[in-house]
MILOMI-111077 format. One record per residue (C-alpha): residue number from 1; residue in three letters; chain; x, y, z. Coordinates in Angstrom, 2 decimals, padded with zeros to 5 digits. Last residue first. Layout:
<rodrens>
RODREN    i   aa  ch     east    north       up
RODREN  NUM  ALA   A        X        Y        Z
...
</rodrens>
This chain:
<rodrens>
RODREN    i   aa  ch     east    north       up
RODREN  295  UNK   A   018.69   007.72   053.44
RODREN  294  UNK   A   019.22   005.02   050.82
RODREN  293  UNK   A   022.24   003.24   049.26
RODREN  292  UNK   A   021.35   001.58   045.94
RODREN  291  UNK   A   023.53   003.48   043.47
RODREN  290  UNK   A   021.98   004.26   040.06
RODREN  289  UNK   A   022.04   008.00   040.73
RODREN  288  UNK   A   025.83   007.90   040.90
RODREN  287  UNK   A   025.96   006.58   037.33
RODREN  286  UNK   A   023.56   009.27   036.11
RODREN  285  UNK   A   025.49   012.05   037.82
RODREN  284  UNK   A   028.78   010.80   036.39
RODREN  283  UNK   A   027.18   010.69   032.92
RODREN  282  UNK   A   026.03   014.29   033.27
RODREN  281  UNK   A   029.34   015.55   034.68
RODREN  280  UNK   A   031.43   013.81   032.00
RODREN  279  UNK   A   029.18   015.00   029.18
RODREN  278  UNK   A   029.07   018.58   030.44
RODREN  277  UNK   A   032.87   018.75   030.71
RODREN  276  UNK   A   033.29   017.30   027.21
RODREN  275  UNK   A   030.64   019.63   025.79
RODREN  274  UNK   A   032.35   022.58   027.48
RODREN  273  UNK   A   035.60   021.59   025.72
RODREN  272  UNK   A   034.05   021.73   022.28
RODREN  271  UNK   A   032.88   019.01   019.88
RODREN  270  UNK   A   032.63   020.97   016.65
RODREN  269  UNK   A   029.71   020.37   014.32
RODREN  268  UNK   A   030.40   018.98   010.84
RODREN  267  UNK   A   026.78   017.99   010.27
RODREN  266  UNK   A   027.18   014.31   009.34
RODREN  265  UNK   A   030.43   013.27   011.04
RODREN  264  UNK   A   030.35   015.56   014.10
RODREN  263  UNK   A   026.59   015.55   014.56
RODREN  262  UNK   A   026.25   011.79   014.07
RODREN  261  UNK   A   029.09   010.98   016.48
RODREN  260  UNK   A   027.72   013.40   019.04
RODREN  259  UNK   A   024.23   012.03   018.56
RODREN  258  UNK   A   025.12   008.41   019.29
RODREN  257  UNK   A   027.37   009.12   022.28
RODREN  256  UNK   A   025.22   011.90   023.71
RODREN  255  UNK   A   022.17   009.62   023.28
RODREN  254  UNK   A   023.62   006.69   025.22
RODREN  253  UNK   A   022.88   008.64   028.43
RODREN  252  UNK   A   019.22   007.99   027.65
RODREN  251  UNK   A   019.80   004.43   028.87
RODREN  250  UNK   A   019.52   005.60   032.48
RODREN  249  UNK   A   015.85   006.41   031.88
RODREN  248  UNK   A   014.92   002.75   031.55
RODREN  247  UNK   A   016.15   001.94   035.04
RODREN  246  UNK   A   014.24   004.88   036.50
RODREN  245  UNK   A   011.11   004.45   034.37
RODREN  244  UNK   A   010.33   000.79   035.12
RODREN  243  UNK   A   011.86  -002.54   033.99
RODREN  242  UNK   A   009.33  -004.27   031.70
RODREN  241  UNK   A   006.55  -001.66   031.42
RODREN  240  UNK   A   009.20   001.01   030.95
RODREN  239  UNK   A   010.77  -001.05   028.16
RODREN  238  UNK   A   007.48  -001.42   026.27
RODREN  237  UNK   A   006.76   002.32   026.39
RODREN  236  UNK   A   010.27   003.18   025.19
RODREN  235  UNK   A   010.24   000.60   022.36
RODREN  234  UNK   A   006.82   001.71   021.08
RODREN  233  UNK   A   007.81   005.38   021.35
RODREN  232  UNK   A   011.02   004.77   019.37
RODREN  231  UNK   A   009.37   002.87   016.53
RODREN  230  UNK   A   006.19   004.91   016.04
RODREN  229  UNK   A   007.81   008.33   016.24
RODREN  228  UNK   A   011.60   008.61   015.98
RODREN  227  UNK   A   011.75   005.70   013.50
RODREN  226  UNK   A   008.58   005.62   011.40
RODREN  225  UNK   A   007.20   009.17   011.62
RODREN  224  UNK   A   010.39   011.16   012.32
RODREN  223  UNK   A   012.25   009.35   009.55
RODREN  222  UNK   A   009.51   009.72   006.93
RODREN  221  UNK   A   009.11   013.43   007.73
RODREN  220  UNK   A   012.81   014.02   007.12
RODREN  219  UNK   A   012.78   011.95   003.93
RODREN  218  UNK   A   009.80   013.96   002.67
RODREN  217  UNK   A   011.60   017.22   003.47
RODREN  216  UNK   A   014.78   016.04   001.72
RODREN  215  UNK   A   012.72   015.04  -001.38
RODREN  214  UNK   A   010.65   018.21  -001.69
RODREN  213  UNK   A   007.57   019.62   000.04
RODREN  212  UNK   A   007.61   023.28   001.05
RODREN  211  UNK   A   006.21   023.76   004.57
RODREN  210  UNK   A   004.43   026.93   005.63
RODREN  209  UNK   A   005.22   029.58   008.21
RODREN  208  UNK   A   002.91   032.43   007.24
RODREN  207  UNK   A   001.43   033.47   010.58
RODREN  206  UNK   A  -001.67   031.41   009.76
RODREN  205  UNK   A   000.41   028.25   009.24
RODREN  204  UNK   A   002.01   028.51   012.70
RODREN  203  UNK   A  -001.40   029.11   014.28
RODREN  202  UNK   A  -002.77   026.04   012.52
RODREN  201  UNK   A   000.08   023.88   013.84
RODREN  200  UNK   A  -000.54   025.05   017.41
RODREN  199  UNK   A  -004.30   024.52   016.97
RODREN  198  UNK   A  -003.59   020.95   015.70
RODREN  197  UNK   A  -001.19   020.01   018.53
RODREN  196  UNK   A  -003.72   019.97   021.36
RODREN  195  UNK   A  -006.14   017.59   019.62
RODREN  194  UNK   A  -003.13   015.83   018.08
RODREN  193  UNK   A  -001.88   014.88   021.54
RODREN  192  UNK   A  -005.16   013.19   022.43
RODREN  191  UNK   A  -005.17   011.15   019.22
RODREN  190  UNK   A  -001.47   010.30   019.64
RODREN  189  UNK   A  -002.10   009.33   023.28
RODREN  188  UNK   A  -004.72   006.82   022.19
RODREN  187  UNK   A  -002.68   005.51   019.24
RODREN  186  UNK   A   000.24   004.75   021.54
RODREN  185  UNK   A  -002.01   002.95   024.03
RODREN  184  UNK   A  -003.62   000.87   021.29
RODREN  183  UNK   A  -000.13   000.11   019.92
RODREN  182  UNK   A   001.12  -001.08   023.33
RODREN  181  UNK   A  -002.07  -002.98   024.37
RODREN  180  UNK   A  -004.05  -001.03   026.96
RODREN  179  UNK   A  -004.41  -001.63   030.69
RODREN  178  UNK   A  -003.13   001.71   031.97
RODREN  177  UNK   A  -000.65   000.99   034.72
RODREN  176  UNK   A  -000.19   004.48   036.14
RODREN  175  UNK   A   003.19   004.79   037.88
RODREN  174  UNK   A   005.62   004.00   035.06
RODREN  173  UNK   A   003.81   005.90   032.32
RODREN  172  UNK   A   003.08   008.74   034.73
RODREN  171  UNK   A   006.77   009.09   035.57
RODREN  170  UNK   A   007.77   008.86   031.90
RODREN  169  UNK   A   005.31   011.57   030.78
RODREN  168  UNK   A   006.35   013.99   033.52
RODREN  167  UNK   A   010.05   013.45   032.75
RODREN  166  UNK   A   009.34   014.06   029.06
RODREN  165  UNK   A   007.76   017.45   029.79
RODREN  164  UNK   A   010.43   018.50   032.25
RODREN  163  UNK   A   013.16   017.80   029.68
RODREN  162  UNK   A   011.24   019.53   026.89
RODREN  161  UNK   A   010.86   022.66   029.04
RODREN  160  UNK   A   014.62   022.57   029.72
RODREN  159  UNK   A   015.13   022.47   025.95
RODREN  158  UNK   A   013.39   025.84   025.81
RODREN  157  UNK   A   016.25   027.33   027.85
RODREN  156  UNK   A   018.87   025.78   025.57
RODREN  155  UNK   A   017.13   027.13   022.47
RODREN  154  UNK   A   016.96   030.64   023.87
RODREN  153  UNK   A   020.71   030.64   024.48
RODREN  152  UNK   A   021.36   032.23   027.85
RODREN  151  UNK   A   021.95   035.89   028.61
RODREN  150  UNK   A   020.66   035.61   032.18
RODREN  149  UNK   A   023.35   038.08   033.35
RODREN  148  UNK   A   024.47   035.74   036.13
RODREN  147  UNK   A   024.14   032.68   033.92
RODREN  146  UNK   A   026.13   034.25   031.09
RODREN  145  UNK   A   028.69   035.45   033.62
RODREN  144  UNK   A   029.15   031.79   034.55
RODREN  143  UNK   A   031.05   031.16   031.31
RODREN  142  UNK   A   031.58   027.40   031.15
RODREN  141  UNK   A   029.71   027.29   027.82
RODREN  140  UNK   A   026.77   028.73   029.81
RODREN  139  UNK   A   024.21   026.22   028.46
RODREN  138  UNK   A   026.65   023.32   028.57
RODREN  137  UNK   A   028.32   023.97   031.93
RODREN  136  UNK   A   024.91   024.58   033.50
RODREN  135  UNK   A   023.63   021.21   032.23
RODREN  134  UNK   A   026.71   019.46   033.62
RODREN  133  UNK   A   026.26   021.17   036.99
RODREN  132  UNK   A   022.70   019.87   036.86
RODREN  131  UNK   A   024.13   016.37   036.50
RODREN  130  UNK   A   026.38   016.80   039.51
RODREN  129  UNK   A   023.51   018.04   041.69
RODREN  128  UNK   A   021.14   015.30   040.51
RODREN  127  UNK   A   023.79   012.62   041.08
RODREN  126  UNK   A   024.40   013.78   044.64
RODREN  125  UNK   A   020.66   013.57   045.31
RODREN  124  UNK   A   020.42   010.14   043.69
RODREN  123  UNK   A   023.47   009.00   045.64
RODREN  122  UNK   A   021.69   009.73   048.88
RODREN  121  UNK   A   018.72   007.69   047.76
RODREN  120  UNK   A   015.06   008.68   047.99
RODREN  119  UNK   A   012.68   005.70   048.06
RODREN  118  UNK   A   010.53   005.33   044.94
RODREN  117  UNK   A   007.03   006.49   043.95
RODREN  116  UNK   A   007.21   008.88   046.88
RODREN  115  UNK   A   006.55   012.05   044.87
RODREN  114  UNK   A   010.01   013.45   045.59
RODREN  113  UNK   A   011.68   010.07   045.12
RODREN  112  UNK   A   010.22   009.59   041.65
RODREN  111  UNK   A   010.98   013.27   041.03
RODREN  110  UNK   A   014.69   012.68   041.58
RODREN  109  UNK   A   014.89   009.42   039.63
RODREN  108  UNK   A   013.08   010.90   036.63
RODREN  107  UNK   A   015.16   014.09   036.72
RODREN  106  UNK   A   018.33   011.97   036.83
RODREN  105  UNK   A   017.19   009.99   033.81
RODREN  104  UNK   A   016.28   013.29   032.02
RODREN  103  UNK   A   019.88   014.53   032.13
RODREN  102  UNK   A   020.49   013.09   028.65
RODREN  101  UNK   A   018.11   015.68   027.22
RODREN  100  UNK   A   020.71   018.33   028.07
RODREN   99  UNK   A   023.44   016.47   026.22
RODREN   98  UNK   A   021.12   015.95   023.25
RODREN   97  UNK   A   020.29   019.63   022.95
RODREN   96  UNK   A   023.80   021.00   023.34
RODREN   95  UNK   A   025.20   018.46   020.85
RODREN   94  UNK   A   022.52   019.23   018.28
RODREN   93  UNK   A   023.52   022.88   018.47
RODREN   92  UNK   A   021.14   025.60   019.60
RODREN   91  UNK   A   018.78   028.19   018.15
RODREN   90  UNK   A   016.63   026.50   015.50
RODREN   89  UNK   A   017.14   023.24   017.41
RODREN   88  UNK   A   014.97   024.66   020.19
RODREN   87  UNK   A   011.88   024.67   017.97
RODREN   86  UNK   A   012.35   021.00   017.04
RODREN   85  UNK   A   012.81   020.08   020.72
RODREN   84  UNK   A   009.83   022.20   021.80
RODREN   83  UNK   A   007.50   020.58   019.29
RODREN   82  UNK   A   008.99   017.21   020.22
RODREN   81  UNK   A   008.06   017.47   023.88
RODREN   80  UNK   A   004.85   019.51   023.77
RODREN   79  UNK   A   002.07   017.87   021.77
RODREN   78  UNK   A   003.02   014.18   021.68
RODREN   77  UNK   A   004.80   013.65   025.00
RODREN   76  UNK   A   003.44   016.26   027.44
RODREN   75  UNK   A  -000.06   016.54   025.92
RODREN   74  UNK   A  -000.63   012.84   025.37
RODREN   73  UNK   A   000.65   011.97   028.85
RODREN   72  UNK   A  -001.48   014.65   030.49
RODREN   71  UNK   A  -004.57   013.58   028.53
RODREN   70  UNK   A  -003.88   009.91   029.32
RODREN   69  UNK   A  -003.72   010.68   033.04
RODREN   68  UNK   A  -006.98   012.62   032.88
RODREN   67  UNK   A  -008.74   009.86   030.89
RODREN   66  UNK   A  -007.70   006.86   032.98
RODREN   65  UNK   A  -011.21   005.51   033.63
RODREN   64  UNK   A  -012.45   006.82   030.27
RODREN   63  UNK   A  -009.61   005.05   028.45
RODREN   62  UNK   A  -010.39   001.78   030.24
RODREN   61  UNK   A  -014.09   002.19   029.44
RODREN   60  UNK   A  -013.45   003.03   025.77
RODREN   59  UNK   A  -011.25  -000.03   025.21
RODREN   58  UNK   A  -013.38  -001.32   022.31
RODREN   57  UNK   A  -013.15   002.07   020.57
RODREN   56  UNK   A  -009.35   002.17   020.86
RODREN   55  UNK   A  -009.15  -001.44   019.68
RODREN   54  UNK   A  -011.22  -000.69   016.57
RODREN   53  UNK   A  -008.91   002.23   015.78
RODREN   52  UNK   A  -005.74   000.20   016.28
RODREN   51  UNK   A  -004.68  -001.76   013.20
RODREN   50  UNK   A  -006.29   000.24   010.39
RODREN   49  UNK   A  -005.54   003.51   012.24
RODREN   48  UNK   A  -001.82   002.97   012.89
RODREN   47  UNK   A  -000.66   004.48   009.60
RODREN   46  UNK   A  -003.14   007.37   009.81
RODREN   45  UNK   A  -002.12   008.20   013.39
RODREN   44  UNK   A   001.57   008.04   012.45
RODREN   43  UNK   A   000.81   010.45   009.59
RODREN   42  UNK   A  -000.84   012.86   012.04
RODREN   41  UNK   A   001.98   012.36   014.52
RODREN   40  UNK   A   004.91   013.36   012.33
RODREN   39  UNK   A   002.85   015.81   010.29
RODREN   38  UNK   A   002.06   017.75   013.47
RODREN   37  UNK   A   005.65   017.62   014.73
RODREN   36  UNK   A   006.99   018.98   011.45
RODREN   35  UNK   A   004.34   021.71   011.38
RODREN   34  UNK   A   005.14   022.71   014.94
RODREN   33  UNK   A   008.84   023.00   014.07
RODREN   32  UNK   A   008.45   024.94   010.77
RODREN   31  UNK   A   010.55   023.24   008.04
RODREN   30  UNK   A   013.08   025.86   006.94
RODREN   29  UNK   A   015.23   023.40   004.96
RODREN   28  UNK   A   018.20   024.09   007.25
RODREN   27  UNK   A   015.88   023.93   010.29
RODREN   26  UNK   A   014.74   020.46   009.23
RODREN   25  UNK   A   018.40   019.35   009.16
RODREN   24  UNK   A   018.54   020.16   012.89
RODREN   23  UNK   A   015.44   018.06   013.54
RODREN   22  UNK   A   016.93   015.24   011.45
RODREN   21  UNK   A   020.07   015.27   013.61
RODREN   20  UNK   A   018.01   015.44   016.80
RODREN   19  UNK   A   015.77   012.60   015.56
RODREN   18  UNK   A   018.86   010.51   014.85
RODREN   17  UNK   A   019.56   010.53   018.56
RODREN   16  UNK   A   015.93   009.55   019.11
RODREN   15  UNK   A   016.35   006.50   016.87
RODREN   14  UNK   A   019.55   005.42   018.64
RODREN   13  UNK   A   017.94   006.03   022.04
RODREN   12  UNK   A   015.03   003.76   021.11
RODREN   11  UNK   A   017.26   001.08   019.61
RODREN   10  UNK   A   019.30   000.91   022.83
RODREN    9  UNK   A   016.14   001.01   024.93
RODREN    8  UNK   A   014.47  -001.86   023.09
RODREN    7  UNK   A   017.66  -003.95   023.30
RODREN    6  UNK   A   017.87  -003.27   027.04
RODREN    5  UNK   A   014.23  -004.27   027.50
RODREN    4  UNK   A   014.76  -007.54   025.58
RODREN    3  UNK   A   017.92  -008.35   027.50
RODREN    2  UNK   A   016.20  -008.16   030.87
RODREN    1  UNK   A   019.08  -009.05   033.11
</rodrens>
């Protein structure tokens, strides 16, 4: 057992669970989603600069050699993932979002087999099907007529984009062994991500969506920078290097537990029957996907 990796992943999922709560609170204070994500990573960049900028410059050749991979990882994780999550939370419950994100482990295992980075397992396929049934039960609220008529919650549909984005990042992180120290690597993808994120932020400002700074807004930004940003990403990246993306991904199923408790006690959300069904199906899919039998 790699206790250190498991501790990293537990803290990581705890911080990200809080990120969903904070992201929902941000909608109550009308913090624009792209603006929140931009400040999150721009401030993280400034904080890391004194410790990492020299290292980024010194590792120019390694960055150049892996430039395309780093661009994709920076774009999918820094620019897209959290922007979409924060946007989605304007239209869906915290519980819906976190339950859907918890299917990412199964996506990681499935695409690892599809692209031959791991052998395909029969239980992985069964797990994917069961987990997707859980996603469908959440976004349709067990009303299949919603699926047939395509009248789905806009936030739930955008959350699927976030899921695919994070799966892509995790697969590349596990497959491509970029030889950079953890904080140098994080700073590198932050810089790349900000290049894509800045025009998105600027567009949001130009259409009149501006942030109003007050104590709750500053607390929100502080959490997403230090805990959901620097802390969680450092733990996730370190854990994947220790035990790989598939084993790390399974720990994301802790997020429904953490976030559900936070959402119920802090936001007063109702835990409905379709959430229970979705949770059971998703966790069952993840557990089945961890089986070792192959085909």
